BADREN-717664 format. One record per residue (C-alpha): z, x, y. Coordinates in Angstrom, 3 decimals. Layout:
<pts>
+----------+----------+----------+
!        Z !        X !        Y !
+----------+----------+----------+
!        Z !        X !        Y !
...
+----------+----------+----------+
</pts>
This chain:
<pts>
+----------+----------+----------+
!        Z !        X !        Y !
+----------+----------+----------+
!   -4.826 !   10.521 !  -40.611 !
!   -3.526 !    9.508 !  -37.668 !
!   -2.686 !    5.419 !  -36.931 !
!   -5.528 !    4.508 !  -34.426 !
!   -4.242 !    2.725 !  -31.362 !
!   -5.846 !    0.290 !  -28.696 !
!   -6.088 !    3.424 !  -26.662 !
!   -8.608 !    4.803 !  -28.950 !
!  -10.697 !    1.714 !  -29.390 !
!  -11.151 !    1.195 !  -25.787 !
!  -12.436 !    5.274 !  -25.520 !
!  -14.779 !    4.133 !  -28.294 !
!  -16.150 !    1.002 !  -26.709 !
!  -15.915 !    2.819 !  -23.245 !
!  -13.828 !    0.143 !  -21.769 !
!  -10.406 !   -0.235 !  -20.360 !
!   -7.402 !   -1.394 !  -22.681 !
!   -7.145 !   -4.535 !  -20.879 !
!  -10.687 !   -5.070 !  -21.663 !
!   -9.789 !   -4.795 !  -25.501 !
!   -6.694 !   -7.197 !  -25.288 !
!   -8.677 !   -9.810 !  -23.665 !
!  -11.378 !   -9.345 !  -26.500 !
!   -8.533 !   -9.661 !  -29.296 !
!   -6.752 !  -12.445 !  -27.457 !
!  -10.055 !  -14.473 !  -27.186 !
!   -9.723 !  -14.569 !  -23.238 !
!  -12.316 !  -16.487 !  -21.485 !
!  -13.354 !  -14.109 !  -18.789 !
!  -14.696 !  -11.426 !  -20.941 !
!  -18.915 !  -11.151 !  -21.227 !
!  -19.488 !  -12.416 !  -25.253 !
!  -21.623 !   -9.133 !  -26.172 !
!  -18.580 !   -6.878 !  -24.668 !
!  -16.402 !   -8.876 !  -26.870 !
!  -18.618 !   -8.484 !  -30.199 !
!  -19.242 !   -5.330 !  -29.464 !
!  -15.268 !   -4.417 !  -29.219 !
!  -14.613 !   -6.803 !  -32.385 !
!  -17.186 !   -5.022 !  -34.277 !
!  -15.383 !   -1.451 !  -33.483 !
!  -11.994 !   -2.826 !  -34.427 !
!  -13.391 !   -4.136 !  -37.907 !
!  -14.951 !   -0.528 !  -38.127 !
!  -12.114 !    1.477 !  -37.537 !
!   -9.588 !   -1.146 !  -39.650 !
!   -7.501 !   -1.321 !  -36.472 !
!   -4.529 !   -3.560 !  -37.029 !
!   -2.877 !   -4.589 !  -34.027 !
!    1.065 !   -4.401 !  -33.607 !
!    1.630 !   -8.088 !  -34.147 !
!    5.354 !   -7.891 !  -34.317 !
!    5.502 !   -6.701 !  -30.962 !
!    2.893 !   -8.618 !  -29.577 !
!    4.645 !  -11.766 !  -30.355 !
!    7.981 !  -10.839 !  -29.177 !
!    9.092 !  -13.428 !  -26.377 !
!    8.290 !  -11.920 !  -22.833 !
!   11.613 !  -12.904 !  -21.838 !
!   13.262 !  -10.328 !  -24.453 !
!   11.984 !   -7.822 !  -22.296 !
!   14.084 !   -6.060 !  -19.914 !
!   11.185 !   -4.016 !  -18.271 !
!   10.314 !   -4.078 !  -14.609 !
!    7.393 !   -1.706 !  -13.709 !
!    6.904 !   -0.544 !  -10.588 !
!    3.227 !    0.984 !   -9.685 !
!    3.121 !    3.439 !   -6.883 !
!    0.315 !    4.149 !   -5.044 !
!    1.087 !    7.402 !   -2.988 !
!    3.719 !    8.072 !   -4.736 !
!    4.360 !   11.370 !   -2.565 !
!    5.150 !    8.973 !    0.644 !
!    8.610 !    9.526 !    1.483 !
!    8.834 !    5.992 !    2.756 !
!    8.717 !    5.129 !   -1.037 !
!   11.114 !    7.150 !   -2.237 !
!   13.825 !    5.250 !   -0.373 !
!   12.374 !    2.013 !   -1.637 !
!   12.262 !    2.942 !   -4.892 !
!   16.032 !    4.163 !   -5.194 !
!   16.880 !    0.431 !   -3.897 !
!   14.847 !   -1.350 !   -6.248 !
!   16.655 !    0.974 !   -9.279 !
!   19.965 !    0.151 !   -8.185 !
!   19.065 !   -3.565 !   -7.828 !
!   17.260 !   -3.738 !  -10.871 !
!   20.078 !   -1.782 !  -12.896 !
!   22.362 !   -4.697 !  -11.408 !
!   20.569 !   -7.140 !  -13.311 !
!   21.007 !   -5.086 !  -16.654 !
!   16.754 !   -4.597 !  -16.915 !
!   15.027 !   -1.226 !  -16.973 !
!   12.674 !    0.336 !  -14.318 !
!    9.767 !    1.556 !  -15.241 !
!    7.818 !    3.693 !  -12.520 !
!    3.906 !    4.221 !  -12.853 !
!    2.135 !    6.432 !  -10.435 !
!   -1.433 !    4.867 !   -9.457 !
!   -4.101 !    7.340 !   -8.393 !
!   -5.866 !    6.271 !   -4.920 !
!   -8.957 !    6.122 !   -7.012 !
!   -7.349 !    3.700 !   -9.522 !
!   -7.119 !    0.022 !  -10.155 !
!   -3.833 !   -1.010 !   -9.614 !
!   -4.070 !   -4.681 !  -11.787 !
!   -5.955 !   -2.536 !  -14.576 !
!   -3.250 !    0.030 !  -14.681 !
!   -0.548 !   -2.904 !  -14.688 !
!   -2.512 !   -4.503 !  -17.663 !
!   -2.461 !   -1.544 !  -19.578 !
!    1.516 !   -1.502 !  -18.836 !
!    1.845 !   -4.738 !  -20.074 !
!    0.387 !   -3.768 !  -23.308 !
!    2.601 !   -0.854 !  -23.782 !
!    6.127 !   -2.029 !  -22.276 !
!    5.733 !   -5.683 !  -22.505 !
!    6.688 !   -6.232 !  -18.829 !
!    8.736 !   -9.116 !  -17.550 !
!    7.894 !   -8.287 !  -13.656 !
!    5.879 !   -5.990 !  -11.557 !
!    6.141 !   -4.573 !   -8.476 !
!    3.215 !   -3.233 !   -6.432 !
!    4.359 !   -0.694 !   -4.144 !
!    1.815 !    0.567 !   -1.332 !
!   -1.938 !    1.426 !   -1.821 !
!   -4.866 !   -0.249 !   -0.280 !
!   -4.664 !   -3.747 !   -1.653 !
!   -7.975 !   -5.620 !   -2.160 !
!   -7.574 !   -7.619 !   -5.520 !
!   -8.240 !  -11.591 !   -5.549 !
!   -5.634 !  -13.817 !   -6.671 !
!   -7.908 !  -14.418 !   -9.625 !
!   -7.700 !  -10.720 !  -10.522 !
!   -3.687 !  -10.937 !  -10.052 !
!   -3.498 !  -13.926 !  -12.218 !
!   -4.839 !  -11.881 !  -15.549 !
!   -1.414 !  -10.328 !  -15.293 !
!    1.141 !  -12.620 !  -17.431 !
!    4.379 !  -10.931 !  -15.870 !
!    5.221 !  -12.069 !  -12.043 !
!    4.184 !   -9.901 !   -9.348 !
!    5.599 !   -8.895 !   -6.070 !
!    3.374 !   -6.757 !   -3.588 !
!    5.634 !   -4.505 !   -1.215 !
!    4.496 !   -3.506 !    2.069 !
!    0.989 !   -4.280 !    1.004 !
!   -0.779 !   -7.841 !    0.954 !
!   -3.848 !   -9.703 !    1.837 !
!   -3.991 !  -10.654 !    5.445 !
!   -3.881 !  -14.439 !    4.295 !
!   -1.394 !  -15.850 !    1.830 !
!   -2.562 !  -18.662 !   -0.455 !
!   -0.685 !  -21.671 !   -1.251 !
!    0.305 !  -22.181 !   -4.634 !
!   -0.349 !  -17.957 !   -4.966 !
!   -0.083 !  -15.909 !   -8.041 !
!    2.070 !  -13.462 !   -6.428 !
!    5.029 !  -12.848 !   -3.820 !
!    4.804 !  -10.465 !   -0.907 !
!    7.409 !   -9.005 !    1.193 !
!    6.509 !   -6.398 !    4.475 !
!    6.569 !   -6.472 !    7.939 !
!    3.948 !   -8.425 !    9.650 !
!    1.740 !   -5.299 !   10.402 !
!   -0.644 !   -7.064 !   13.230 !
!    2.216 !   -8.381 !   15.158 !
!    4.217 !   -4.283 !   14.910 !
!    0.710 !   -2.930 !   15.382 !
!    0.440 !   -5.205 !   18.297 !
!    3.966 !   -4.139 !   19.638 !
!    3.141 !   -0.487 !   19.447 !
!   -0.201 !   -0.671 !   21.273 !
!    1.193 !   -3.003 !   23.818 !
!    3.780 !   -0.831 !   24.451 !
!    0.794 !    2.316 !   24.989 !
!   -0.867 !   -0.088 !   27.249 !
!    2.094 !   -0.858 !   29.458 !
!    2.827 !    2.796 !   29.605 !
!   -0.371 !    2.826 !   31.605 !
!   -2.787 !    4.304 !   28.639 !
!   -6.335 !    3.021 !   28.453 !
!   -7.809 !    5.581 !   26.302 !
!   -6.058 !    4.937 !   23.275 !
!   -7.259 !    6.150 !   20.167 !
!   -6.614 !    4.796 !   16.377 !
!   -6.271 !    6.835 !   13.094 !
!   -6.251 !    3.850 !   10.503 !
!   -7.298 !    3.568 !    7.042 !
!  -11.041 !    3.110 !    5.449 !
!  -13.420 !    0.768 !    7.237 !
!  -13.500 !   -1.657 !    4.152 !
!   -9.604 !   -1.511 !    4.058 !
!   -8.448 !   -5.284 !    3.596 !
!   -4.840 !   -4.782 !    3.630 !
!   -2.409 !   -2.524 !    5.854 !
!   -5.402 !   -0.688 !    7.683 !
!   -6.930 !   -3.824 !    8.530 !
!   -3.912 !   -5.499 !    9.588 !
!   -3.002 !   -3.010 !   11.887 !
!   -5.950 !   -2.360 !   13.571 !
!   -6.152 !   -5.843 !   14.183 !
!   -3.175 !   -5.874 !   15.829 !
!   -4.498 !   -2.861 !   17.957 !
!   -7.623 !   -4.635 !   19.124 !
!   -5.374 !   -7.719 !   19.877 !
!   -3.246 !   -5.914 !   22.178 !
!   -6.033 !   -3.932 !   23.887 !
!   -7.584 !   -7.718 !   24.394 !
!   -4.793 !   -8.961 !   26.098 !
!   -4.180 !   -5.946 !   28.128 !
!   -7.714 !   -6.270 !   29.109 !
!   -8.975 !   -3.049 !   28.179 !
!  -12.398 !   -2.832 !   26.352 !
!  -12.561 !   -1.371 !   23.005 !
!  -14.198 !    2.043 !   22.696 !
!  -15.557 !    2.481 !   19.017 !
!  -15.672 !    5.831 !   18.955 !
!  -11.822 !    6.010 !   19.476 !
!  -11.341 !    4.473 !   16.324 !
!  -11.321 !    6.780 !   13.619 !
!  -11.530 !    5.512 !   10.171 !
!  -10.439 !    7.710 !    6.567 !
!  -12.885 !    8.315 !    4.103 !
!  -12.572 !    6.259 !    0.617 !
!   -9.723 !    7.384 !   -1.545 !
!   -8.300 !    9.400 !    1.129 !
!   -4.071 !    9.147 !    1.602 !
!   -2.018 !    8.915 !    4.383 !
!   -1.149 !   12.747 !    4.516 !
!   -0.320 !   15.263 !    7.533 !
!   -3.377 !   16.869 !    6.667 !
!   -5.493 !   13.747 !    7.035 !
!   -3.939 !   13.052 !   10.191 !
!   -4.464 !   16.851 !   11.404 !
!   -8.419 !   16.358 !   10.366 !
!   -8.972 !   12.739 !   11.720 !
!   -7.501 !   13.870 !   15.042 !
!   -9.227 !   17.254 !   15.315 !
!  -12.561 !   15.246 !   15.162 !
!  -11.498 !   13.108 !   17.541 !
!  -10.616 !   16.030 !   20.159 !
!  -13.826 !   17.610 !   18.906 !
!  -15.755 !   14.388 !   19.958 !
!  -15.456 !   14.860 !   23.697 !
!  -13.994 !   11.101 !   24.283 !
!  -11.451 !   10.680 !   26.837 !
!   -8.221 !   10.383 !   25.109 !
!   -4.542 !    9.794 !   26.554 !
!   -2.635 !    8.428 !   23.452 !
!   -3.495 !    8.062 !   19.818 !
!   -1.725 !    5.433 !   17.550 !
!   -1.792 !    6.471 !   13.881 !
!   -1.151 !    3.835 !   11.322 !
!    1.640 !    6.134 !    9.692 !
!    4.075 !    8.742 !   10.544 !
!    2.688 !   11.285 !    8.137 !
!   -1.064 !   10.724 !    9.663 !
!    0.850 !   10.899 !   13.655 !
!    2.632 !   14.045 !   12.803 !
!   -0.465 !   15.544 !   11.488 !
!   -2.067 !   14.264 !   14.445 !
!    0.424 !   16.252 !   16.614 !
!   -0.223 !   19.403 !   14.971 !
!   -4.020 !   19.441 !   15.829 !
!   -3.373 !   18.547 !   19.122 !
!   -0.999 !   21.575 !   19.570 !
!   -3.329 !   23.781 !   17.780 !
!   -6.400 !   22.587 !   20.124 !
!   -4.028 !   24.160 !   23.350 !
!   -2.887 !   20.952 !   24.409 !
!    0.512 !   19.138 !   24.732 !
!    2.134 !   16.098 !   23.070 !
!    3.431 !   13.810 !   25.390 !
!    2.113 !   15.455 !   28.677 !
!   -1.713 !   15.609 !   27.218 !
!   -1.932 !   13.041 !   24.703 !
!    1.032 !   10.566 !   23.623 !
!    1.148 !   10.051 !   19.770 !
!    2.751 !    6.963 !   18.162 !
!    3.264 !    6.568 !   14.543 !
!    4.108 !    3.469 !   12.001 !
!    6.969 !    3.182 !    9.448 !
!    9.979 !    5.152 !   10.514 !
!   10.057 !    8.179 !    7.993 !
!   13.348 !   10.392 !    8.402 !
!   10.837 !   13.294 !    9.314 !
!    9.716 !   11.450 !   12.319 !
!   12.874 !   11.635 !   14.221 !
!   13.560 !   15.418 !   13.318 !
!   10.092 !   16.526 !   14.115 !
!    9.200 !   18.230 !   17.709 !
!    8.667 !   16.328 !   19.759 !
!   10.331 !   13.171 !   18.039 !
!    7.672 !   10.787 !   16.985 !
!    7.783 !    7.165 !   18.270 !
!    7.322 !    4.774 !   15.895 !
!    7.780 !    1.303 !   14.383 !
!   10.596 !    1.557 !   11.855 !
!   10.442 !   -0.592 !    8.957 !
!   13.280 !   -1.743 !    7.273 !
!   12.768 !   -0.410 !    4.062 !
!   15.800 !   -1.071 !    1.976 !
!   16.076 !   -4.375 !    3.323 !
!   12.313 !   -5.144 !    2.108 !
!   12.970 !   -3.340 !   -1.269 !
!   16.029 !   -5.330 !   -1.728 !
!   14.759 !   -8.643 !   -0.974 !
!   11.443 !   -8.053 !   -2.982 !
!   13.311 !   -7.328 !   -6.220 !
!   15.282 !  -10.367 !   -5.692 !
!   12.462 !  -12.783 !   -5.088 !
!   10.911 !  -11.134 !   -8.537 !
!   14.272 !  -11.964 !  -10.531 !
!   14.202 !  -15.673 !   -8.993 !
!   10.640 !  -16.197 !  -10.021 !
!   11.288 !  -14.335 !  -13.693 !
!   14.193 !  -16.731 !  -13.998 !
!   12.161 !  -19.836 !  -12.683 !
!   14.739 !  -20.285 !   -9.736 !
!   11.685 !  -20.360 !   -7.194 !
!    8.077 !  -20.435 !   -6.753 !
!    6.062 !  -17.558 !   -5.330 !
!    6.653 !  -16.601 !   -1.900 !
!    5.785 !  -14.549 !    1.437 !
!    8.523 !  -12.979 !    3.419 !
!    8.487 !  -11.188 !    6.813 !
!   10.579 !   -8.648 !    8.097 !
!   10.940 !   -7.671 !   11.940 !
!   10.167 !   -3.819 !   12.708 !
!   11.893 !   -1.683 !   15.452 !
!   10.023 !    0.015 !   17.957 !
!   11.584 !    3.385 !   18.449 !
!   10.681 !    5.130 !   21.478 !
!   10.982 !    9.094 !   21.277 !
!    9.680 !   12.197 !   22.926 !
!    5.936 !   11.949 !   21.684 !
!    5.222 !    9.382 !   24.401 !
!    7.873 !    8.852 !   26.867 !
!    7.598 !   10.615 !   30.260 !
!    3.908 !   10.701 !   29.903 !
!    1.931 !   11.159 !   32.954 !
!   -0.116 !    8.286 !   32.548 !
!   -3.305 !   10.169 !   32.920 !
!   -5.256 !    7.372 !   32.144 !
!   -4.295 !    4.930 !   34.377 !
!   -6.444 !    6.340 !   37.235 !
+----------+----------+----------+
</pts>
């Protein structure tokens, strides 16, 4: 008979591995009835935890986990290479784990902690909505990269490294306003997003307000829950905007992939970029400069962000520093998709 594992116990109980772990460790944030049910199943199945592994000091571990939400995002492949290189310099090992869009990042990390005895965790991408209390359930230090809560709390249980999404989004939309555009659409994340999508949307609103342009909510196009920042999604949402009948002279998509999909949708409707509609993105992925027309975008210094995030993580692991929030400056790269537009909304 095969040895029963913690995953088997979790499946029998209909709960996550992290819940089983909390029950075994007498964690206070678990329902007493759930805990009793789990402990009964453990006894019934003669499950014996691997105490020798569980009792090893976490400082003996050399595993750093990188949890990636949106693993197909070309932006992240560059960052992962840098993170792996920096981790290797410290003689540690990197564990890359893909998190599906519908999955909970913290639950996935808790399960990895049980399996790999992690000494550090980097969350890369995703629609971050976890509370600080939820992150505090993780024993290993955490750094959020490219995705963070709008406000960073004092004495936080995590670090965060990214561009200032509100400021950079404002920079892009303000540029479009100064080009003469007034009917500026935005393709953004879900309506309930509390991370990158919300921050970049706030930058959009701020730029319109400061340029004395009234917001037309019909030009704010949200993704549905569980959707990704893909070219296909950009194509679909831009098509819906074009078919809405609303006047549009420019569109700001909160990622380059969405923007490239939007460009294709405009082309397929018999229109031209930028002559009929200007298009701007955000990220600075490689294809943005080679696509035709080349894409105006905010270039994120991804290698620098990845390197800094890894350094912060090791400083926290070695008790050299407290958790911190670090911002990097983005670069507004003006290219063919917006320049020389005929300012057809400035009448």
